[in-house]
C-alpha positions in Angstrom: 86.1 179.2 3.9 84.4 182.6 4.0 83.3 181.8 7.6 86.9 181.4 8.7 87.9 184.7 7.0 85.1 186.5 8.8 86.3 185.0 12.1 89.8 186.5 11.7 88.2 189.9 11.1 85.8 189.7 14.1 86.7 187.1 16.8 83.9 185.4 18.6 82.8 186.9 21.9 83.8 183.7 23.8 87.4 184.7 23.2 87.0 187.8 25.3 85.1 186.0 28.0 87.9 183.5 28.1 90.5 186.3 28.5 88.5 187.9 31.4 88.1 184.6 33.2 91.7 183.7 32.7 92.8 187.2 34.0 90.8 186.8 37.2 92.1 183.3 37.6 95.7 184.4 37.2 95.2 187.3 39.6 93.9 184.8 42.2 97.0 182.6 41.5 99.1 185.7 42.3 97.3 186.3 45.5 97.9 182.6 46.5 101.6 182.8 45.6 101.9 186.1 47.6 100.2 184.6 50.6 102.4 181.5 50.5 105.6 183.7 50.4 104.3 185.7 53.4 104.0 182.4 55.3 107.4 181.1 54.4 109.9 181.2 51.6 109.9 177.4 51.1 106.1 177.3 50.9 106.2 180.2 48.4 108.7 178.4 46.2 106.6 175.2 46.3 103.4 177.1 45.5 105.1 178.9 42.7 106.4 175.7 41.1 103.0 174.0 41.6 101.1 177.0 40.0 103.5 177.2 37.1 103.2 173.5 36.4 99.4 173.8 36.4 99.4 177.0 34.4 101.5 175.9 31.4 98.9 173.5 29.9 96.1 175.8 30.7 97.7 178.8 28.9 98.4 176.6 25.9 94.7 175.6 26.0 93.7 179.3 26.3 95.9 180.1 23.3 94.1 177.4 21.3 90.7 178.8 22.3 91.8 182.3 21.1 93.1 180.8 17.8 89.8 178.9 17.3 87.9 182.1 18.0 89.5 183.6 15.0 92.4 185.6 16.4 95.8 185.8 14.7 98.6 184.0 16.5 100.3 187.2 17.3 97.2 188.8 18.8 96.3 185.6 20.7 99.8 185.4 22.1 99.8 189.1 23.1 96.4 189.0 24.8 97.3 185.7 26.6 100.5 187.4 27.9 98.5 190.4 29.2 96.1 188.0 30.9 99.0 186.1 32.5 100.5 189.4 33.8 97.5 189.8 36.1 99.2 187.3 38.4 101.7 190.0 39.2 98.8 192.3 40.1 97.5 189.6 42.4 100.9 189.2 44.0 101.1 193.0 44.6 97.6 193.0 46.1 98.6 190.2 48.5 101.8 191.8 49.6 100.2 195.2 50.0 97.2 193.9 52.0 99.5 191.9 54.3 100.5 195.2 55.9 96.9 195.9 56.9 95.6 192.5 57.8 96.2 190.8 61.1 97.3 187.2 60.6 98.1 186.1 64.1 94.9 184.1 64.3 96.1 181.8 61.6 97.4 178.5 62.8 100.2 178.5 60.2 101.3 182.1 60.9 105.0 182.5 61.6 104.2 184.6 64.7 102.2 181.8 66.2 104.0 178.5 66.4 101.9 175.3 66.1 101.7 173.5 69.4 100.3 170.1 70.2 97.3 169.8 72.4 98.5 166.7 74.4 
């Protein structure tokens, strides 16, 4: 039981590695969601729903990893929330960069309708 007590005082390093990886992953999710909304609102809504359905079980798993690493429930929940908020950062990045990136070469760009080759 002493081992568990020490873990709550000093969480394992894999907890922080998990948080960094989850933060990067969530930021990429935000970029994907932002790009989907830039293409069309319906694609953005569909992408948001898909990402949320995929994220819920993953965030629960991440919470479990943080608890197993020795963090308190409150600290694990707070750090998991901070990690999840990086999705908003990714969304802001996507929306900001869209003003500087030319997307007319994309086949699915709203400014270039898809035409059949026949």
